[in-house]
N, C-alpha and C positions, 0 to 999 in steps of 0.2 A: 162164657166164664168172664169175658172183659165187663158185661154187662152187671154181673153179680158183684165184681169188685168195686164198680162204681155205686151200687146200692150199698155195699158194706161201708164204703167211704161216707156216704151221705147218713147211713146210720150213725156211724161213729161222730159226725159232727153234730147231729141231733142230741145224742146223748150227753156231748159235752156243753150243750146250749141249755139243756132241761134240768128241772129242778128232780124230776122223777128218776127213780132208781133205772140204771142201765137194764136190769133184767126184764122190767116190766114194758120198756121200749122194745127191746129184743123178742119178747113174746109176742107183742102186738104186731110188729114187723112180720114175723114168721107166720101169724094166723092171715095176715092181709097177703102174703106171698103164696099162701097155700092154705085156703080155708077147710080143706079137707084134713089136715093135720090132726091127729088126736093129741090128747093131752101128754101122753107118753112120748110121741114123737117130738111135741114141742119141748118137753123136758130135755130130750136126748139132743136136740138141736141146738138150744141154748148154749150149751157149754162150747159145741162146736164153733156157732158164731162168735163167742167171746174170744176163743183162740184165735180166729181169724181176724178179729179187730184188733187184737194185740199185736199182731203181724203187720198191720199197714202204717 
């Protein structure tokens, strides 16, 4: 769980530094974490990641 929190903090920093939309970076991060995610699973997890990032 702590590793995930650190990854999310890193993702949040990356989003703040990039010119790309946050959602594109989140989608890429999710696919890198688990290449077996389907498109529907990625769509579902994007919202979860956004909520977690907002709480950091």
